[in-house]
N, C-alpha and C positions, 0 to 999 in steps of 0.2 A: 697752692699756697700751703705752707707748712702749718702745723698746729700752733707752733710758737708765734708765727706772724698773725694768725687769727686771734690768738689770746692778746697780743699787744694792741691790735686794732680795737678789740672789744674793751680793753682797759682804758684806752685813750678816749673812747666814746663815753664810757661811764664817768670818767673823771671830768670830762668837758661839760657834762650835763648840769644845767642850772634850772631850778624850778621856775616855771613861767610866772611872771608878775601878775598875769591875769587870773591865776588860780585862786586868789583870795578875793576876787572881784565878781560882783554880779553885773553882767553886761546887759546893757540896753542901748540900742542905737549908737554903738561904737564908743560908749563911755561907761565908767563904773557908776552904779547907783546903789543906794542903801536898800531900797525896796522896789519891787516891780510896780508899774502903774496899775491902778485898779482893774483895768480891762485885760490884764495879762497875767500869766502864771509863771512861777519860777520853775525852771528845768535844770536839774543838777545831774551831771554825769556820775555814774556809780562805779566807774573804773572797771566794770566787768563786761560791759557791752563791747562786742567786737567792732562795731562802727557807731559813730555819733552822727545823727542827722544834722545837716546844715539847716539853718533857719529858713523857713519858707517865706519868701517875700513876694511883693507884687511883681517885681522884675523876674524872679526865679521861683515860681510857685510850686514846682515839682520837687518832691523829696529827693535829696541827694545825700548819700552817705559819704562823710569826709574822713573817716578813720577813727582810731581810738583816742578818746580824750579822758583825762583823769583830773579831777579836782577843778572842773570848769562848770560854771553856772551862767545862765542867761535868762532873760525874760522872753517868753514865747507867747504867741497868740494861741487861744484855745482852738482846737480843731473845729471846723475845717478852714478857719480864717488864716490869712497871711499878713505879714507886716509890710506896711508902706514905710520904707526907710526915709522918705522925705518928711513925713509927718510924725512918725513914731506910733501910729495908730493901727489897729487891726481892721481888716476889711474882708468881705467875701471876695474871692479872686475876681469875680465878674464885676464888682463895684469899686475896684481899686482906682484911685485918682491918677496913678501913674501907669503907663503902659506896661503890660507884662509880656513875657517871652512866648507864651502859648499862642499858637495860631488857631483860629476857630474855623 
């Protein structure tokens, strides 16, 4: 591929970029909230981390890196707790009300 074609593809990608509507939102349980619940803490991407960790949940309690995020914030459970997405509360992974993916 010629340099000219690479430049055109790059320009088209840049011009097509639109800021995410979630970047101005504090996420909790798939919705925007003004503040995190008392039992949770705010986690904000600093745009310099190579990878952003996915939220640990009862169903997926292991840490998974999902890629670079910038301008994103969410409510997270304090370590080592995980979020039960059905209730919106934090639990120790062994006490989750919903079944998690780890085999014992």
